[in-house]
N, C-alpha and C positions, 0 to 999 in steps of 0.2 A: 295098764305099760303103753298103750295106744295114745295115751295123751301125752305120758313124759316122752313119747317119742317127735309127736307132733308139733308139741308148742313151743320147744325152741326153732321152728323150721317158721311156724306162723309170727313168733317173737320177732324173726331176722326178716320175712319178706316184707314187711311193712315200711320198714325205714326205706329199703330198698326202692322198693313203689314208688314213695313221695318222693326219694331224691331224684330218679329219674326222671318224675312226671315235673319237677320243679325246674331240672336241669332243661327238661324238653319245652317248656313254656317257654324258658327264658331264650332260647334259641331260638324258638320261631320267631317271637316279640322281637327280638333282636335283628334277626334278619330281614323278617317284614318291615321296621324302619329304614334300615340303610339302603335296603333296593326301591324302599319309596322315595328316599330322601334323593337318593343319583337319580331316579327315573324322575321325579318334579324337576330337579335342578336341570338333566340334561332339556327335558321341554321348555324350561324358562329360557336357556341357550338358546335352544335352536329354534323360538317361537321372534327373541330378538335380532338373531341373526336373520332372521327371513323378514320382518319389518325393518329392521335398518337398509335390507338389501331394497327390499319392495320403495320405502322413502329414496334412496339412492335413484333408483328407476324414475320416479316420479319429479325429481330434482332435474333429470339429465337434460331434459328438454329446456329447461327455464336457465340452466346452466349455460347451455349451448348460444342462448338470445343473447344473453349478458356478455358471453367470451367472443360473442359476434360483433357487438357494439365496439368491445376495447379493442377489437383488430381492427377497427377506424377509427380510431384515434380517439373514442373518447375516454374518459376517467371513470373509477369508481366514485367521487366524491360527485361529478355531475352529470350520471348516469340516474337521471330523476327515476325513469320507467324501472328501477330497479324495485323502486320498495312495490308496487303493486304485483311484480314479478315476483316478489318473497311473497306478498300475501293471498296470492291465489296459490303459494303452494303450502301456504297454514291452512288453508280450507281444502285441500284433497286432502292433505294427511291430518286426520280431526282429532289423532291423539298426540299431536304435536303440541308442547308447551307454548314457543317462539321459533323465528326462524329469523336470521339475522346475516347482513353481508358485514364481515371483519376485516379492517387492513392487516399487514401482518404486523406491526407496531400493537394490535391489540384495541385501536381505536374501531368503536363502532359507527359503521356510516349509516345502517339501514339497520331497522329492528320493526318488528311487527307489535310487539310487546317491552318497548323499552325500560320499563322498570322490571322486569325479569331477567333484562341481561347481566351479565360480572361484568366489574370495574377491565377499565383498559389493562391494568396491571394483574389483572386474573387471566384476562385473557392472551395477554402476551404471555405467560407462565402456561399457559393451556397450550398454544400454539407450538412453545418448544419442547412437550411432550412427544410431538408427532413423529412419527417414524416415515422416511421419503420414500425409503423402499414400499410398505406396505399403500402409501399413497399410491404411486407408481403403479403399482400391479393391480388394486382392486379399485382405485378412483375416490377412495373414502376411508375414512378413521372414526373408529366411536370412541371414547374417552368417558372413564364414568370418574364423576366427581361430585361429591356430596350429595348423592340418590340420584344425581341428573346425569342423564346422557348425553354429552354432547357427538351429535354425527355430523362432521368437518370435510368439506368438499371441496377441494383446490378450483380458482378460478383464474385460467393463465389472461394473460394479457398479448399487446399486439407482437411481441420480442420471444411467445411459447414460453415465459416465465411466469410463476404463480405469482399474481400480484395481489389477491385478496383470499378468502377463504368465505364458501357459504355454510353456516352452520344451524343444525336444526335442533331442539332439543327435544330429551322425553322422559318424564318423570318416570323412575324406576320401578316403583308403586304401581305405579297406571299399567306397567307394562306385564309387572307381575299379576294383577288382578286379572287378565286375559285367560291365564292359567291359571285360575281359583278352584273352576269346576273340577279339572284333575286332579290338584291338590286335595279336595274333597273326597273322591270317591277314592282314591290310593287309601287316604288315609280311614275312611269308613274299611276298605278291602283289610287293610292289615286289622283292625280289631276284630272283624268277623272272622277272619280267617285264626287268629289266636283263640279266640274263643271253643270254634269249633275242633283245632286242632288238640288243644287241651283236652276236651271232653272226649273226642274221640279215646286219645292215651288214655284217661281214666278209668273208660270202660273197657279198654283193651288190658290195662292191670290187673284190673278188678275179676278178670275171668282166665287170664294167665297165670299160674305160677312162674316167681321170676327166681327161683330157687329149687335143686333137687333134693334129693331124701336126706343128705348128708349134709343139706347146708349151704351148701356152693352156689354160688352167683350164676344163674344159667347168662354169661355174657354177650355169648352170640345173638341167642336170641334175642335179648332186652336192643343188643343195639341195631340190631334187623327192625324190631319195631320203630324203632326211634328213626333210624334211617327215610324208612317209608313214610311212617308219619310226615316226618318234617320235608322230604320229597315232592310230597301230595300237596303238600300246602304252599310251597314253593311255586310248582308248576301250575297250578293253579292262580298265584298271586302273579307270576311273571303272564301268563297265558291274558288274564284280564286286564293288567297294565298296556300289554301290546296293543290288544283292542282299542282300550281307552285311547291310548297315545297316538295309534295310528286317526282314530277320531279325529282328535285333536290337531295334527297334522294337517290333514286335508283341509279340517275345518280354517286353517289359518292360512295355510296355500290359497285358499278358494277365496279369502277376504284379500290377501294381498292381491291375487290376479284380477280380482275385480277392480281391484284399487286401480293398477298398473293399465288395466284396460280401459275404464273410464278415462285415463291421460290418452290412450291414443285416440280415444272416442275423439274426444273433444277436439282435437288438433287435425282430424282427419276432417270436423263437420267445418271445424274453419277456413280448410284447402278448399272444401267442394262451396262454401257460400261465397266463393270467387270465382263460380259459374264454371267452374270444372268438371268434367263428368270423370266416372269412377275409372276409365279408363286411361286418363290422362296422367296418373299419378305415379310419375315413373321414379319418384324418391321416396316413396312410402315402404318400398318395402327394406331398402338399407336404413332407414329409419326407426322402422318397427322392431326389427335386431339389434339398432343401438340400444333401444328402451329396454326390451327383452330381456338382452344380454347381463343387467344388472337385478334381473330377479331371478336366480337360479331354479327357483321350485316353479317358471313357467318353462315349459318348453318350446311354447311359440307362439305367434299371434296368425291368426289367418282370415281374410279379408275374400268377403265370398259375392257375387252377383246374385241378381233375382234367382235367376236359372239353374244356381247352386252350383257353376264353375269357380274354380280356385281361380281369384284373380291376382292377390299378392298373398306371398308368406314369408315371417319374417325367417325360417330355416328352410335350406335348399331339403325339395322332397317331404317336404309337412303339408297334408292335406286332408281334412274334414271331410268325410263320406259316411257312407251307411254303416259301415262296421267300425265307425269310432266309437269310443265307451263314453256313456252319458255323462260320467261320474268324473271325468276329466275336461269338461266342455262347459264354458263360461261364455254363452251366447250375448252379443251386447247388438243391437240393432241400430242401424247408422241411418240418417237422415238420405232421403232420397236427393242424387244429382240432379243438372238441369234438365237431363231428359228424362225425367223424372223415374230414373231406374231405382229400385231398391238394394239395399247392400247389408251384410251383417258381419260383426267383427267377434270374431269366437277365438278365445283365450285358453290354451290347452296344459293342463297340467304335466308336468314331468311324475308321472305316478311311481317311475323305476327310482330318481331322487328321495322321492318321498320314502320310500320304503328302505333303502341302504339306511337311512336316519335312524330304525328301526333296529340297524344292525349293533352301535355300541350297547342298546339297554338288554341286548339276547345274552353279548358275550357279557357283562357285568354282573345278569341274573344268574347265567349259569355260574361263571366263577365262583360268587358268595354261595351259591346252590355246593358246589364243590367244598370249598371253606365251611360247611356248615356240617357235612358229612366227617370232614380231618377232625373240624373241633371235639364232634359226639364221639370218634372214637378217642381221644385224648382226657375226656372227661370219664369215660365208663374206665381207660386206663388207670386216673387216678384216682377214681371210686374205689376198683378192686386191690388196686397193689397200692395201698397208703402206708403200707412200711415203707416202701422203697421211694419217698416220697423225694428226699436229698439225691439220691442217684439220680431221678428223670429230672430234677431243677438243675444238677449240673451237665444232663446232655442236653439240657434243652437251653442253658445256655451255650453250650459247645455251639447246637446246632444251631443257633442265632449268628453266632461268631462267623460259622464257616459260609451260611447264608449272606450275612454283609461283603464278606470278601468276595464270595462268588457276583453278589451284586456289583460291586464297584470294580470287580473284572471287569464285570458284565458293561458296565458304566463307560471304562476306559476304554476298551474293544469298540464298543459303538461310538465313542468318540471320534479313536482314530480311523476307524470306518467310514466317517463322516466327511473326514479331512480329506481322504484320499479322491473318496465320492465327488468330493469338491472340486480337487484339483483335474481330476479328469474329466470333469464335465465343464472345465474351464479349457479344456484340449478338443476335445472331441463333443460331436452332436449327441444329445440324449441316447437315443435309438442306439448309435454305435458304441456307447459307451456300455449302455446295458448288455451288446453284446457281446463286446469285450470280455466284461465279467462274468456272463453265462459258459462262453463257449474257450475263451481264450487267444481268439480270431476274430477276425470280420472281415466277412469276404467283399470284394468289389462290387458295386452296384450300378447297375447301369440307370438313367433316369432319361426320358425321352422327351417331358418337356421342362425344360427350367431354363430362369434367364439369369445372366451373368454381368456381373458390374465390377467395372475397373476403372478406377482414378488414379491420377499421378497428380503430385504438386508441380504448377507450374515455375520453371525457374528457380529448382529447389538445389542445385548445386550454386546457383549466387546467393540464394538466401541463405544458406548453411555456412555460406565462405567466413561470415563474418560473427556466427555466432559461436560462444562456446559451448562444447558438448552437451553438457548437462543442459544448457539451456533450451539446446539443438531438440534434445531428448524429452524436456518436459513439455514443450510446444508439440513435439508429435504425438505426445501421450496423451496429452489434451484433447487435442482436434480427435484424433484415434477412437478417445472413448467416450465421444458424444457421437462419432459416426456411430461406434456399437449400441447406442442406445436407441437410436433413432432408426437403424435397421433391427435393431430384435420390437421395436415398437410397429413396425410393419410387419412382423412376422418374416424375417429374411436371417441368414447364418454368414457372418463373418468367415471366413474360409483361412483368410491368412494376409499378411502385411509384410510387402518386401521394400524396404529403405521406407523411400515416403512413397510406395504406391499400396493400395487398399483394394482385397478383392474379397468381396461375398456374391451371394448366389440366394434366388428364391425359386420355392418349388422342390427341396428336397433338406432334409432325405424323407418328410414328408409331402408329398404330390399336393400340390394346389393350384386349381385351374386360372387363378386370378394373378399367376406368380410374376408376369410382366407388368401387370397394371401395379401391384404392390414395390418393386424392383424400382418402378420411376418414380413412385409415388416419394420413397424412401429418395431416391436422389434428387427431388425437388425440394425435400427437408433440407439435404445436406447443403446444397446449394443457398437455400434461403440461412443457415445457421451460418456459416462462413460469413453472408453478408453480413449479419447482426454481429460477429466476433470482430468482423474488421473495422466494424464504424469504432470501434472501443479498444483497439489494439495498434501496437506500433509495429507489428508484423502485419503485411496486409497477404495472406495466404490466398493462393488460389490454385483450382485444380481445372484439368480437363476429365470428363465422366464421359464412358465408351460402353452400352450397353447391348449384348445381342442374346437371342435364345435359342434353345435348339436342345438338340440330345447329348447327355455328358455322360465321363464316368467318373464315380468318386469312390475313394478309397482308402486306406490306411497306408502311409508309406514309410518304411523304415518299420525295425523292431525293436530299438530300442530305446528312441525317443521320437513317440507317434508323431505322426503328422497326419491328420486328415486332408486329403487335398482332390482336386476336379482334374480332368483330363478331358480334351478332345478338341476337336474343331470348333465348334461352339464360344470354347474358351480363347483360341488363338485369336477367332474371330473380333470378341469383345475387346481383348486390346489391341487391336486396329482399329477400331472403334475410337477407344482412346487416344492412339496418336493422331489420328485422323480428326480429331476434337477442338475445340476453340476456352482460350480461360472462362472457367465457369458457365459450361455451356454444357449440354447432355444429348451426346450424340448417339442413335442406335441406327441398326442396323436394319435392311427390311422388313426381317422376318420378325423381328420384335414390332416394328411398326405395322407391322399388318394386325399384330393383336389387339392394341392401345387405341390405334388411330379413331375412335368414336367417341373416346372420354379424354384423349387430350389435342389440345394444339397444338399444332408441328408445325415445321419450316422445311419443306424438302430440300435439299443442298446440289440434288443432281449425283452423278458417279466419278467415283474417286479409283486410282488405280490404286488394289491392296496386295501386296506382297504376297505373292503364291496362291493369290485368289481373284488376281485379274480387277476388270472392274465391278464396283460395288457401287448399289446407289445408299444413300443415308439421310438422315432424316435428323433437325433439332429438335427438340423436344423446350414448347414454351410455356405452357399452364397445363393445369388441369382444367377442360370444358366445365363452366359453372349452369 
């Protein structure tokens, strides 16, 4: 009797055990491969991005040298020192295939390895793929063609327009080889964990009955075993990959930081060789900040004198002291100066940004882990209720259809939301727009230190009287669009235009201690732009500019058609500065002059009677002090 009772149960148990064993092994292997593939791809992309950014940082100083020569009348074709410059770039970027300077028509003017360059036709097609917005935002764009990455950086001529491109090429296979150790270790982990997970499952199923006395499958117990097994394997794999991935990122960041550090070190050594002392390097801090800004894995660079005091830092508040983390520092010795004073250059890695790169990997791994549990439940469900396959198939099709509809609706909502957000950002500053979206209203805000820019077109009534309305609007739109680009480049904020008048500010809604400097620089660029434009235009537009600094109140005016505006005496005085200015001159108040007098050449104008303010002293801005 006992044999007749237990035999059917024993016969049923084995196929169920082996089915679950096979399903579990396949799921474990598949998940490991998917996670491993995603992690490897993310690492390769991060490495490429970091490498390209470091390459851009290395090339930045050379680009400035070339642009400096072009600014004073040289042409690319006659700039023979360009070849040694790009050769030096190639020497520093050891992984580069070639470095070239290319004209806008695709002609190669200079190249380190001429046999490795594309034809002019191919280069012209490559340049047509460039995105101007990406170039304006990042200063470079990388395009992959035939397994070769072409990193292109614009070279701007005397008029500020792009006159050529600096190209640095990299073999994709060479860059992928940099991450081969991670690929191999991840693949080995997939194999080991799959084998271990399968062995553990075999041992567990051999010791635990999978059916009850009636021969019914104990599905809850089987799913629990499978979920625990797969979850443990996944978590081990995630932790292993995170640890390996972090080490690779730090290694790459260290390599790139040393890369950029050597460039900074060389340029400091060049200056010191001209018999200067470390405490006389007035321009080294903004220059270091400019180079470091192209390499986001680097937090900053610090030059310290032999006594340990921080002399120069590329970022405000950045210092290297006894409490600094040694794993984030790369210390390079500098040659002594004329006083035989020793100094060091310390490159500081941005550990927070490196850790943030692990977040996508964690999210993908957790999503796949949850997906594996869902997949396991579905497999169990199908195995137990095999007779309801058609119903399950119909249900799955219905669910898939609903998911597609939900996804499509979600995408439509996302597209509409993106459009509305873009429209809002075109009207309001980002900070104010976010507050308006979150709260439904925006509180007025007072700013203590702001610079205000007013401009007005000289003789606008006379100019506009002979123009058709369409032509007039086109002219103003072109001029104000270029004004917008210039002030955005200087981190200023356009408030509004009133007819031919243009109002912008600096130092709000995000405070900026250099608000006056940035606004004056923007005003100088606007005057330079109009001079260049007038040389090639029938209409000669001239403006008067007035700038004042002080406190303002800013906020949204109206409830239906939002208008972000600024108010206060500072704004009124800026308007008076404009009305008392002269064509193509920048007239600043005494308050603005006090903030920028050490960095700009100015001409005092004396005192002028200002309506409602009495006598006020004014100054003309001539140029930036070089």
